[in-house]
ZADO-1210 file (C-alpha; in nm, 4 decimals, padded with zeros to 6 digits):
<atoms>
<atom x="05.3668" y="00.2438" z="19.4372" code="MET" pos="1"/>
<atom x="05.4141" y="-00.0580" z="19.2103" code="GLY" pos="2"/>
<atom x="05.6661" y="-00.3305" z="19.2738" code="TYR" pos="3"/>
<atom x="06.0368" y="-00.3983" z="19.2737" code="SER" pos="4"/>
<atom x="06.2519" y="-00.7086" z="19.2748" code="ARG" pos="5"/>
<atom x="06.4975" y="-00.7678" z="19.5588" code="ASP" pos="6"/>
<atom x="06.6979" y="-01.0889" z="19.6027" code="LYS" pos="7"/>
<atom x="06.4431" y="-01.3016" z="19.4193" code="GLY" pos="8"/>
<atom x="06.1468" y="-01.1527" z="19.6034" code="LEU" pos="9"/>
<atom x="05.8584" y="-00.9568" z="19.4621" code="LEU" pos="10"/>
<atom x="05.7559" y="-00.6656" z="19.6825" code="LYS" pos="11"/>
<atom x="05.4348" y="-00.4689" z="19.6494" code="THR" pos="12"/>
<atom x="05.3377" y="-00.1701" z="19.8555" code="GLN" pos="13"/>
<atom x="04.9827" y="-00.0639" z="19.9369" code="ASN" pos="14"/>
<atom x="04.8589" y="00.2738" z="20.0511" code="GLY" pos="15"/>
<atom x="04.9365" y="00.1929" z="20.4154" code="ASP" pos="16"/>
<atom x="05.3038" y="00.1278" z="20.3370" code="ASP" pos="17"/>
<atom x="05.2648" y="-00.2362" z="20.4365" code="GLN" pos="18"/>
<atom x="05.4805" y="-00.4718" z="20.2356" code="MET" pos="19"/>
<atom x="05.3590" y="-00.7982" z="20.0892" code="VAL" pos="20"/>
<atom x="05.6576" y="-01.0139" z="20.0001" code="THR" pos="21"/>
<atom x="05.6419" y="-01.3399" z="19.8068" code="ILE" pos="22"/>
<atom x="05.8773" y="-01.5583" z="19.6114" code="CYS" pos="23"/>
<atom x="05.8317" y="-01.5285" z="19.2338" code="GLU" pos="24"/>
<atom x="05.9229" y="-01.8856" z="19.1563" code="ASP" pos="25"/>
<atom x="05.7072" y="-02.0767" z="19.4056" code="ILE" pos="26"/>
<atom x="05.4836" y="-02.2317" z="19.1414" code="MET" pos="27"/>
<atom x="05.7328" y="-02.2244" z="18.8547" code="GLU" pos="28"/>
<atom x="06.0052" y="-02.4510" z="18.9927" code="THR" pos="29"/>
<atom x="06.0296" y="-02.8010" z="19.1303" code="GLY" pos="30"/>
<atom x="06.0970" y="-02.6707" z="19.4801" code="LEU" pos="31"/>
<atom x="05.9110" y="-02.8504" z="19.7562" code="GLU" pos="32"/>
<atom x="05.6078" y="-02.6476" z="19.8559" code="LEU" pos="33"/>
<atom x="05.6101" y="-02.5379" z="20.2171" code="ASP" pos="34"/>
<atom x="05.2973" y="-02.4347" z="20.4046" code="THR" pos="35"/>
<atom x="05.3214" y="-02.0690" z="20.3049" code="ARG" pos="36"/>
<atom x="05.3608" y="-02.1430" z="19.9354" code="SER" pos="37"/>
<atom x="05.0870" y="-02.4081" z="19.9468" code="LYS" pos="38"/>
<atom x="04.8539" y="-02.1440" z="20.0861" code="LEU" pos="39"/>
<atom x="04.9541" y="-01.8993" z="19.8134" code="LEU" pos="40"/>
<atom x="04.8966" y="-02.1578" z="19.5405" code="LYS" pos="41"/>
<atom x="04.5552" y="-02.2417" z="19.6862" code="ALA" pos="42"/>
<atom x="04.4691" y="-01.8719" z="19.7196" code="ALA" pos="43"/>
<atom x="04.5468" y="-01.8108" z="19.3517" code="VAL" pos="44"/>
<atom x="04.3176" y="-02.0988" z="19.2553" code="ALA" pos="45"/>
<atom x="04.0318" y="-02.0033" z="19.4891" code="GLN" pos="46"/>
<atom x="04.0334" y="-01.6292" z="19.4185" code="PHE" pos="47"/>
<atom x="04.0591" y="-01.7084" z="19.0478" code="GLY" pos="48"/>
<atom x="03.7495" y="-01.9289" z="19.0635" code="LYS" pos="49"/>
<atom x="03.5277" y="-01.7476" z="19.3113" code="PHE" pos="50"/>
<atom x="03.6663" y="-01.3978" z="19.3646" code="GLY" pos="51"/>
<atom x="03.7363" y="-01.2418" z="19.7027" code="PHE" pos="52"/>
<atom x="03.3756" y="-01.2477" z="19.8248" code="ALA" pos="53"/>
<atom x="03.3209" y="-01.6099" z="19.7256" code="GLY" pos="54"/>
<atom x="03.6382" y="-01.7374" z="19.8879" code="THR" pos="55"/>
<atom x="03.6891" y="-01.8216" z="20.2539" code="SER" pos="56"/>
<atom x="04.0115" y="-01.8879" z="20.4412" code="VAL" pos="57"/>
<atom x="03.8703" y="-02.2304" z="20.5244" code="ARG" pos="58"/>
<atom x="03.8370" y="-02.3124" z="20.1524" code="LYS" pos="59"/>
<atom x="04.1934" y="-02.1956" z="20.0929" code="ILE" pos="60"/>
<atom x="04.3277" y="-02.4037" z="20.3806" code="ALA" pos="61"/>
<atom x="04.1313" y="-02.7087" z="20.2657" code="ASP" pos="62"/>
<atom x="04.2645" y="-02.6800" z="19.9096" code="GLU" pos="63"/>
<atom x="04.6176" y="-02.6310" z="20.0429" code="ALA" pos="64"/>
<atom x="04.5764" y="-02.9342" z="20.2667" code="GLY" pos="65"/>
<atom x="04.6929" y="-02.7478" z="20.5758" code="VAL" pos="66"/>
<atom x="04.5509" y="-02.6659" z="20.9165" code="ASN" pos="67"/>
<atom x="04.3143" y="-02.3680" z="20.9103" code="HIS" pos="68"/>
<atom x="04.5050" y="-02.1981" z="21.1891" code="GLY" pos="69"/>
<atom x="04.8235" y="-02.1924" z="20.9823" code="SER" pos="70"/>
<atom x="04.6844" y="-01.9077" z="20.7701" code="ILE" pos="71"/>
<atom x="04.7062" y="-01.6660" z="21.0630" code="LYS" pos="72"/>
<atom x="05.0639" y="-01.7773" z="21.1234" code="TYR" pos="73"/>
<atom x="05.1806" y="-01.7169" z="20.7647" code="HIS" pos="74"/>
<atom x="04.9427" y="-01.4396" z="20.6552" code="TYR" pos="75"/>
<atom x="04.7439" y="-01.1852" z="20.8535" code="SER" pos="76"/>
<atom x="04.4221" y="-01.3022" z="20.6875" code="GLY" pos="77"/>
<atom x="04.2271" y="-01.3313" z="20.3643" code="LYS" pos="78"/>
<atom x="04.3040" y="-00.9768" z="20.2509" code="ASP" pos="79"/>
<atom x="04.6810" y="-01.0237" z="20.2693" code="GLU" pos="80"/>
<atom x="04.6508" y="-01.3597" z="20.0941" code="LEU" pos="81"/>
<atom x="04.4514" y="-01.1950" z="19.8145" code="TRP" pos="82"/>
<atom x="04.7128" y="-00.9214" z="19.7734" code="ARG" pos="83"/>
<atom x="04.9922" y="-01.1773" z="19.7774" code="ALA" pos="84"/>
<atom x="04.8136" y="-01.3775" z="19.5061" code="ALA" pos="85"/>
<atom x="04.7710" y="-01.0669" z="19.2895" code="VAL" pos="86"/>
<atom x="05.1343" y="-00.9634" z="19.3395" code="ALA" pos="87"/>
<atom x="05.2539" y="-01.3124" z="19.2528" code="TYR" pos="88"/>
<atom x="05.0508" y="-01.3288" z="18.9312" code="LEU" pos="89"/>
<atom x="05.1605" y="-00.9830" z="18.8185" code="TYR" pos="90"/>
<atom x="05.5198" y="-01.0859" z="18.8806" code="GLY" pos="91"/>
<atom x="05.4720" y="-01.3836" z="18.6500" code="LEU" pos="92"/>
<atom x="05.3042" y="-01.1606" z="18.3908" code="LEU" pos="93"/>
<atom x="05.5913" y="-00.9137" z="18.3914" code="ASP" pos="94"/>
<atom x="05.8431" y="-01.1947" z="18.3624" code="LYS" pos="95"/>
<atom x="05.6523" y="-01.3575" z="18.0751" code="ALA" pos="96"/>
<atom x="05.5881" y="-01.0483" z="17.8626" code="VAL" pos="97"/>
<atom x="05.9405" y="-00.9102" z="17.8993" code="HIS" pos="98"/>
<atom x="06.1361" y="-01.2350" z="17.8796" code="GLN" pos="99"/>
<atom x="06.2832" y="-01.1367" z="17.5409" code="ASP" pos="100"/>
<atom x="06.3148" y="-00.7643" z="17.6136" code="GLU" pos="101"/>
<atom x="06.6938" y="-00.7746" z="17.5796" code="ALA" pos="102"/>
<atom x="06.6433" y="-00.8779" z="17.2165" code="GLU" pos="103"/>
<atom x="06.3867" y="-00.6095" z="17.1340" code="TRP" pos="104"/>
<atom x="06.6608" y="-00.3708" z="17.0224" code="LYS" pos="105"/>
<atom x="06.7319" y="-00.6130" z="16.7373" code="ASN" pos="106"/>
<atom x="06.3649" y="-00.6341" z="16.6353" code="MET" pos="107"/>
<atom x="06.1479" y="-00.4098" z="16.4224" code="THR" pos="108"/>
<atom x="05.8567" y="-00.2356" z="16.6025" code="PRO" pos="109"/>
<atom x="05.6208" y="-00.4900" z="16.4471" code="ARG" pos="110"/>
<atom x="05.8319" y="-00.7823" z="16.5677" code="GLN" pos="111"/>
<atom x="05.8405" y="-00.6345" z="16.9193" code="GLN" pos="112"/>
<atom x="05.4602" y="-00.6144" z="16.9304" code="ILE" pos="113"/>
<atom x="05.4272" y="-00.9692" z="16.7970" code="ILE" pos="114"/>
<atom x="05.6772" y="-01.0951" z="17.0544" code="ASN" pos="115"/>
<atom x="05.5157" y="-00.9299" z="17.3574" code="SER" pos="116"/>
<atom x="05.1595" y="-01.0094" z="17.2425" code="ALA" pos="117"/>
<atom x="05.2494" y="-01.3751" z="17.1893" code="THR" pos="118"/>
<atom x="05.3934" y="-01.4046" z="17.5394" code="HIS" pos="119"/>
<atom x="05.0946" y="-01.2179" z="17.6870" code="TYR" pos="120"/>
<atom x="04.8448" y="-01.4547" z="17.5263" code="ILE" pos="121"/>
<atom x="05.0387" y="-01.7614" z="17.6385" code="ARG" pos="122"/>
<atom x="05.0525" y="-01.6207" z="17.9912" code="PHE" pos="123"/>
<atom x="04.6766" y="-01.5521" z="17.9857" code="SER" pos="124"/>
<atom x="04.6151" y="-01.9129" z="17.8856" code="ALA" pos="125"/>
<atom x="04.8499" y="-02.0519" z="18.1477" code="ARG" pos="126"/>
<atom x="04.7346" y="-01.8215" z="18.4295" code="HIS" pos="127"/>
<atom x="04.3724" y="-01.7184" z="18.3624" code="PRO" pos="128"/>
<atom x="04.3330" y="-01.6558" z="18.7362" code="GLU" pos="129"/>
<atom x="04.4729" y="-01.3030" z="18.7047" code="LEU" pos="130"/>
<atom x="04.2145" y="-01.1956" z="18.4475" code="SER" pos="131"/>
<atom x="03.9387" y="-01.3553" z="18.6537" code="ARG" pos="132"/>
<atom x="04.0493" y="-01.1827" z="18.9741" code="ILE" pos="133"/>
<atom x="04.0598" y="-00.8458" z="18.7958" code="ILE" pos="134"/>
<atom x="03.7161" y="-00.9126" z="18.6448" code="PHE" pos="135"/>
<atom x="03.5678" y="-00.9873" z="18.9869" code="PHE" pos="136"/>
<atom x="03.7181" y="-00.6744" z="19.1423" code="GLU" pos="137"/>
<atom x="03.6349" y="-00.4249" z="18.8681" code="THR" pos="138"/>
<atom x="03.2609" y="-00.4896" z="18.8996" code="MET" pos="139"/>
<atom x="03.2389" y="-00.3008" z="19.2309" code="HIS" pos="140"/>
<atom x="03.4167" y="-00.0197" z="19.4114" code="GLU" pos="141"/>
<atom x="03.6306" y="-00.1415" z="19.7002" code="SER" pos="142"/>
<atom x="03.9557" y="-00.0808" z="19.8850" code="ASP" pos="143"/>
<atom x="04.0955" y="-00.3805" z="19.6987" code="ARG" pos="144"/>
<atom x="04.0137" y="-00.2228" z="19.3628" code="LEU" pos="145"/>
<atom x="04.1839" y="00.0996" z="19.4711" code="GLU" pos="146"/>
<atom x="04.4939" y="-00.0955" z="19.5780" code="TRP" pos="147"/>
<atom x="04.4889" y="-00.3011" z="19.2586" code="LEU" pos="148"/>
<atom x="04.4513" y="00.0087" z="19.0422" code="THR" pos="149"/>
<atom x="04.7226" y="00.2102" z="19.2143" code="GLU" pos="150"/>
<atom x="04.9789" y="-00.0688" z="19.2335" code="ASN" pos="151"/>
<atom x="04.9185" y="-00.2536" z="18.9079" code="TYR" pos="152"/>
<atom x="04.6383" y="-00.1551" z="18.6707" code="ILE" pos="153"/>
<atom x="04.7309" y="00.2125" z="18.6301" code="ARG" pos="154"/>
<atom x="05.1094" y="00.1673" z="18.5904" code="PRO" pos="155"/>
<atom x="05.0740" y="-00.1362" z="18.3631" code="TYR" pos="156"/>
<atom x="04.7999" y="00.0196" z="18.1520" code="THR" pos="157"/>
<atom x="04.9786" y="00.3539" z="18.1208" code="SER" pos="158"/>
<atom x="05.2894" y="00.1822" z="17.9869" code="ARG" pos="159"/>
<atom x="05.0825" y="-00.0363" z="17.7550" code="ALA" pos="160"/>
<atom x="04.8910" y="00.2598" z="17.6105" code="ILE" pos="161"/>
<atom x="05.2186" y="00.4440" z="17.5507" code="ALA" pos="162"/>
<atom x="05.3474" y="00.1414" z="17.3592" code="ARG" pos="163"/>
<atom x="05.0257" y="00.1251" z="17.1566" code="VAL" pos="164"/>
<atom x="05.0569" y="00.4943" z="17.0671" code="ALA" pos="165"/>
<atom x="05.4181" y="00.4437" z="16.9592" code="LEU" pos="166"/>
<atom x="05.3214" y="00.1401" z="16.7509" code="ALA" pos="167"/>
<atom x="05.0515" y="00.3506" z="16.5834" code="GLN" pos="168"/>
<atom x="05.3127" y="00.6112" z="16.4909" code="GLU" pos="169"/>
<atom x="05.5307" y="00.3330" z="16.3513" code="GLN" pos="170"/>
<atom x="05.2516" y="00.1970" z="16.1332" code="GLY" pos="171"/>
<atom x="05.1963" y="-00.1251" z="16.3269" code="VAL" pos="172"/>
<atom x="04.8451" y="-00.0385" z="16.4521" code="TYR" pos="173"/>
<atom x="04.5621" y="00.1654" z="16.3022" code="ASN" pos="174"/>
<atom x="04.6250" y="00.5272" z="16.4021" code="SER" pos="175"/>
<atom x="04.2583" y="00.6277" z="16.3554" code="ASP" pos="176"/>
<atom x="04.1606" y="00.4590" z="16.6836" code="VAL" pos="177"/>
<atom x="04.2436" y="00.6327" z="17.0158" code="PRO" pos="178"/>
<atom x="04.5319" y="00.4530" z="17.1868" code="ALA" pos="179"/>
<atom x="04.3369" y="00.3853" z="17.5062" code="MET" pos="180"/>
<atom x="04.0460" y="00.2320" z="17.3152" code="ASN" pos="181"/>
<atom x="04.2820" y="00.0236" z="17.1053" code="LEU" pos="182"/>
<atom x="04.4593" y="-00.1004" z="17.4176" code="HIS" pos="183"/>
<atom x="04.1357" y="-00.2285" z="17.5698" code="TYR" pos="184"/>
<atom x="04.0322" y="-00.3804" z="17.2368" code="ILE" pos="185"/>
<atom x="04.3676" y="-00.5615" z="17.2374" code="ASN" pos="186"/>
<atom x="04.3143" y="-00.6824" z="17.5938" code="ILE" pos="187"/>
<atom x="03.9644" y="-00.8101" z="17.5199" code="ALA" pos="188"/>
<atom x="04.0780" y="-00.9850" z="17.2026" code="ALA" pos="189"/>
<atom x="04.3764" y="-01.1518" z="17.3649" code="THR" pos="190"/>
<atom x="04.2385" y="-01.2873" z="17.6920" code="LYS" pos="191"/>
<atom x="03.8573" y="-01.2986" z="17.6890" code="ASN" pos="192"/>
<atom x="03.8537" y="-01.6328" z="17.5121" code="ILE" pos="193"/>
<atom x="04.0192" y="-01.7850" z="17.8204" code="PHE" pos="194"/>
<atom x="03.7700" y="-01.6184" z="18.0541" code="LEU" pos="195"/>
<atom x="03.4914" y="-01.7764" z="17.8493" code="MET" pos="196"/>
<atom x="03.6507" y="-02.1212" z="17.8334" code="ALA" pos="197"/>
<atom x="03.3591" y="-02.3060" z="18.0034" code="PRO" pos="198"/>
<atom x="03.1078" y="-02.1516" z="17.7606" code="GLU" pos="199"/>
<atom x="03.3175" y="-02.2400" z="17.4557" code="ILE" pos="200"/>
<atom x="03.3746" y="-02.5933" z="17.5822" code="LYS" pos="201"/>
<atom x="03.0035" y="-02.6483" z="17.6397" code="ARG" pos="202"/>
<atom x="02.8887" y="-02.4825" z="17.3159" code="ALA" pos="203"/>
<atom x="03.1531" y="-02.6128" z="17.0747" code="PHE" pos="204"/>
<atom x="03.3422" y="-02.8831" z="17.2673" code="ASP" pos="205"/>
<atom x="03.6659" y="-02.6901" z="17.2145" code="ILE" pos="206"/>
<atom x="03.9315" y="-02.6671" z="17.4839" code="ASP" pos="207"/>
<atom x="04.0818" y="-02.3205" z="17.4430" code="VAL" pos="208"/>
<atom x="04.3697" y="-02.4220" z="17.6711" code="PHE" pos="209"/>
<atom x="04.4868" y="-02.6861" z="17.4247" code="ASP" pos="210"/>
<atom x="04.8298" y="-02.5907" z="17.2868" code="ASP" pos="211"/>
<atom x="04.7104" y="-02.5910" z="16.9255" code="ASP" pos="212"/>
<atom x="04.4116" y="-02.3726" z="17.0156" code="GLN" pos="213"/>
<atom x="04.6380" y="-02.1248" z="17.1946" code="ILE" pos="214"/>
<atom x="04.8641" y="-02.0940" z="16.8908" code="GLU" pos="215"/>
<atom x="04.5609" y="-02.0552" z="16.6632" code="THR" pos="216"/>
<atom x="04.4334" y="-01.7773" z="16.8882" code="HIS" pos="217"/>
<atom x="04.7700" y="-01.5993" z="16.8791" code="ILE" pos="218"/>
<atom x="04.7736" y="-01.6108" z="16.4994" code="GLU" pos="219"/>
<atom x="04.4123" y="-01.4921" z="16.4805" code="SER" pos="220"/>
<atom x="04.4655" y="-01.1964" z="16.7154" code="VAL" pos="221"/>
<atom x="04.7747" y="-01.0783" z="16.5299" code="LEU" pos="222"/>
<atom x="04.5983" y="-01.1010" z="16.1932" code="LYS" pos="223"/>
<atom x="04.3024" y="-00.9081" z="16.3303" code="LEU" pos="224"/>
<atom x="04.4834" y="-00.6254" z="16.5077" code="LEU" pos="225"/>
<atom x="04.8044" y="-00.5563" z="16.3159" code="LEU" pos="226"/>
<atom x="04.8055" y="-00.3497" z="16.0005" code="LEU" pos="227"/>
<atom x="04.9350" y="-00.5412" z="15.6973" code="PRO" pos="228"/>
<atom x="05.2947" y="-00.4791" z="15.5983" code="THR" pos="229"/>
<atom x="05.3767" y="-00.3145" z="15.2660" code="ALA" pos="230"/>
<atom x="05.4694" y="-00.6566" z="15.1282" code="GLU" pos="231"/>
<atom x="05.1369" y="-00.8053" z="15.2408" code="GLN" pos="232"/>
<atom x="04.9447" y="-00.5150" z="15.0882" code="THR" pos="233"/>
<atom x="05.1303" y="-00.5541" z="14.7595" code="GLU" pos="234"/>
<atom x="05.0683" y="-00.9291" z="14.7599" code="GLU" pos="235"/>
<atom x="04.6954" y="-00.8749" z="14.8185" code="THR" pos="236"/>
<atom x="04.6782" y="-00.6194" z="14.5373" code="SER" pos="237"/>
<atom x="04.8582" y="-00.8581" z="14.3035" code="GLN" pos="238"/>
<atom x="04.6129" y="-01.1369" z="14.3837" code="LYS" pos="239"/>
<atom x="04.3194" y="-00.9042" z="14.3186" code="GLU" pos="240"/>
<atom x="04.4685" y="-00.8047" z="13.9841" code="GLU" pos="241"/>
<atom x="04.5298" y="-01.1679" z="13.8899" code="ASN" pos="242"/>
<atom x="04.1730" y="-01.2607" z="13.9823" code="ASN" pos="243"/>
<atom x="04.0136" y="-00.9623" z="13.8109" code="ALA" pos="244"/>
<atom x="03.9828" y="-01.1308" z="13.4742" code="GLY" pos="245"/>
<atom x="03.8765" y="-01.4738" z="13.5988" code="LEU" pos="246"/>
<atom x="03.5148" y="-01.5832" z="13.5373" code="PRO" pos="247"/>
<atom x="03.3019" y="-01.5694" z="13.8505" code="GLY" pos="248"/>
<atom x="03.5602" y="-01.3658" z="14.0429" code="VAL" pos="249"/>
<atom x="03.4748" y="-01.0097" z="14.1377" code="SER" pos="250"/>
</atoms>
């Protein structure tokens, strides 16, 4: 189960031992898009907007600007396109979150968490389709949810929870909260704002995908979730002591 890289390709394996193979860099480089990659790009967009049930192969072909019959030539059908889209997005996620992994050995545990969380939030802003696809699928039981869970959600989440537990031991996170609960609190805090972008835009006229808004969100999440360092705690205590004798300050 899971995925492996081989000669620039991302391979995912479902329960039937069928391989879905796609190029990781289709949408990340200036390479000319061929029909297959155009279909994949359109599938990511359509499944991200409407989910599997709300997407048709005709809509995908129309968005890709290709003949409807070309889908059968390049992919076996909508299901394989959906799996290819999921595999592609998870490949980008893995690449984004671990892009500085070689440097983690030179970082403190706190710096490692800040580094990976920052990249995760930026990825979530750049590719909200993955969170939307997962949201659509986790509302109902299906073969797709089973495939998604076995190949991606369970392995990714298990590793993430282990990292949360380690960070709790290292004093980065609150150790009074179960690691699994804290993981899902982290996930909700980091990416839900991008899922709710239309609501926020309509209610407050704020574009959460604006670069400044993304950086503000990163800073806010880290302040909310990470325990203060000893230096920060000492600084806060000093400020409280300095303010203790001031009129009107309590």
